[in-house]
C-alpha positions, 0 to 999 in steps of 0.5 A, a space after each residue: 090461840 085462835 086468831 082475830 079474824 079482823 087481823 091479817 095473820 100474815 102480819 102477825 106471824 112476821 118478825 119485827 125486822 120483816 115488818 119494818 122492811 115492808 113498812 116503806 113498800 106496803 104502808 100505802 097498801 095496808 088500808 086494802 083488805 080482802 075476806 076469805 068467803 069461807 072462813 071469814 078471815 081478813 087479809 092485807 092483799 099485799 100480804 098474800 101477793 094479790 096485786 089490785 088487778 088480781 083482786 079485781 078478777 076475784 069473784 069468791 076469795 079462798 084463803 090458802 087454808 080453805 083451798 084444800 077443801 073448797 078449791 082455789 078462789 073463783 074468778 069473775 067471768 071474762 066478757 069478750 067484749 073489752 071493757 072501758 076502764 073508768 078513771 074515777 080519779 078524774 071523776 071525783 075530781 069533776 073531770 068528765 073528759 078523761 072517763 077512759 083510763 086506758 088511753 088519753 082521749 086525744 090519742 086516736 086523733 094523733 094516731 089519725 093525724 095526716 100527713 105522716 112523714 115518709 122517710 124516702 122523701 124529704 118533704 117535711 124532715 131532713 133524713 141524713 146519714 150519721 156522717 152528715 150530721 155536723 155543725 156545717 150542715 146546721 149552719 147552712 140549713 139554718 135547721 129549718 126542718 127536724 133532722 132524722 138519723 135512721 140506724 145512727 152510728 158512732 160517726 155521728 159522734 154520739 156514743 151510748 154507755 152500753 148497747 141499746 139492748 142493755 139500756 134498759 129501765 132496770 140498768 138505768 135503775 141499777 146505775 142511778 139507784 133505786 131510792 133515787 126520786 123521780 117525777 113520774 107524770 099521770 098521762 090522763 091528768 098530765 100532771 106529776 104523781 105526788 108524792 114522788 116515786 123511787 126509781 125502784 117503784 118506777 121499775 116495778 111498775 115498768 115492768 108490769 104487764 100492760 093489762 095489769 097497770 092500774 093508770 098509764 105513767 110516764 117518766 120524761 125528766 130523769 137527768 143522769 149526766 152525772 151518773 156513773 156508767 150511764 150519763 158520765 159515759 154517754 157522748 152526745 152527737 158531735 154536732 150537739 156538743 160543739 154548738 151547746 152555747 153552755 159548754 162554751 160559756 159556762 165558767 170553769 177553773 180560771 173564771 170561777 173567781 169572776 163568777 159566783 160558783 154555781 153548778 151548770 144547768 143540768 139538761 144535757 142527758 135524759 133517760 125517758 121511760 114511757 110504758 105503752 099508750 103514754 101520751 105527751 100534749 103539745 108543748 114547746 121545750 123549756 126556752 125553745 131548746 132544740 133536742 136530740 132524741 134517740 130510741 133505744 127500745 120501742 117506738 115514738 110518734 110525734 106531731 109537729 108544727 114549725 115556730 111560725 108567728 101564727 102557730 106560736 100565737 095560737 099556741 099561746 092562746 090554747 095555753 092560756 084556755 081554761 079547758 086546755 086539757 080537753 082541747 086538741 091542739 090541731 083543732 084549736 081555732 082562734 080569730 087572728 087579724 080578723 080571721 079564724 085561724 088554725 096551726 098549719 104546716 103539721 105532720 106526724 113522724 114515727 121514730 124506731 129503735 136506733 133512731 137519732 132526732 133532732 127537733 129545732 128550736 121552738 118547735 111545738 109537738 106532742 108525743 105518743 108511744 105505741 110500745 114500752 119505750 126507753 129513750 136517751 135525749 138532752 136539751 141544749 142552747 145555741 148562739 144561733 137560736 138566741 132569738 127564739 130562746 128569748 121568744 119562747 122564754 117570754 111566752 113562758 112567762 106570759 103563759 105562767 109556766 112554772 119556774 121548775 119547768 123552765 130552762 134553769 139558769 137561763 138568764 145567767 147563761 145569757 149574760 155569760 153569752 154576751 160576755 163571750 160575744 164581747 171577748 170571743 178571743 179569750 179562754 173560756 174554758 181551762 184544762 179539765 179532766 176531759 180533753 179539750 180542742 183549740 181553735 182559731 177565730 176569725 176576729 184574732 189569732 187567740 185560741 178558744 179551748 172548747 170542752 169535748 166530753 168524754 172522748 179520747 184524743 183519736 175521737 176529737 172532732 174540731 169545732 173549727 167548722 163552726 168558724 169556718 165560713 170563708 167566702 165573702 157571702 158567708 161572712 155576710 151572712 154571719 155578720 147578719 146572724 150576729 146582728 140579729 142575736 144581739 138585737 134580741 139579746 141586748 133588750 132582754 138584758 136591759 129588761 132583766 137589769 131593770 128587773 134586778 134593781 128589785 128582785 134579788 134573784 134577777 140581781 144574782 143571776 147577773 155575773 158582775 164580778 165578770 162584767 163589772 158592777 156598772 152594768 149599764 156601762 156594760 150594756 152600752 158597750 154591747 150596743 156599741 159592739 152592735 152598732 160596729 158590725 
């Protein structure tokens, strides 16, 4: 029987089981066809293993039946001059900005940005050895600069689940599950792909040669803290664990009866997978969280600005610009207090395989990926940074950041933090499967049990460093920090309490079982505590 030339013969020859197994992968590609220029038979390119890149290279297509007599398909002549690939998706949407889909328009400005950090100098960042990265150093320095730990070792308290060479996209996909959905960012539009991808699809894309990728895409939000043999066996740097406010205040076991049962925010461990030429435009991590960031393969380049009053004011105005995506933040000018101003004190820093990088709270930064790169990183709140956390939270609200891109359960964490500040001699964390460390506070002899993740007994790292300011000057400084924290925290909680009178979402985030139903009285206790300092 002669086949209809308008029907793909490969599809017809497949069994029902084969067709069903292909449907999920290929449905979106069955609208594409290619015709043999000899016999005029039509095929689905996917059925004959032709990628969109391959199809575009073909000048005259010869099917397998015609190849014997007429030879293989003829390819287009390749020009020696590189051709600019036009982003027709952007053009169809009326965006004339991203016409070259081989790179984001801001990349060249980032690459030429000066000054660039010299690792041998401590001018813009602090360069530490692994054993120097601890709570004491952070409390003394107030983390006013990013920290770089080159060739980080386990003396930092950080331990990867496998060696860096084995922590690949393939490994991440295998352990997380190929059918797991992942948010994929289109670099040119800085928007998420819709519908979401599976990790298996992402893995196939990542290992596609760079010159065959149809667009530049990036994965920066795959949280894996609960994934066996990945996040669950990864240990964050000791300094991060010891300062993580959620670890200290989130109720476990004995306090669950006093707080609505709810999962803690999952922001501790992300796998970031970026192909060559990926770019993330300027942003501040949600609620101004500090970030730890270690490069397992590849490299990264950051342009960074400190969260000064001027820089944050400019950043907020830039976020509100209708043409924000078209404006390189470093070039952005705005009249402030009668003067035209630009962001100041910016610099560029290059990260390579083996580096550990700590981004302080509230820093404004953009990121470029010179080569295919895998990173493990995460976010954390700290008591020390509560004023900045609240400042950035308010900025996010004013600039309309969607709730899914904000720190999850942020206000609930702050209410729990306030309770901790009033009752810091109580035991917040009961015994769990993982080891614990007990410390003595300076205000009483009661101990606080602090969860240590994925550690053996010999690896226990005392959190007591965070409470070891012994001198009178240090004590005065500590009280000053506590005052600053409460001066930011109390007004924020009062505003949130007022909001809760009309908002069920806000009301639900107040742990009244723990702090009491008379929230006004509780807030007065906080104020009295502040007044007593």
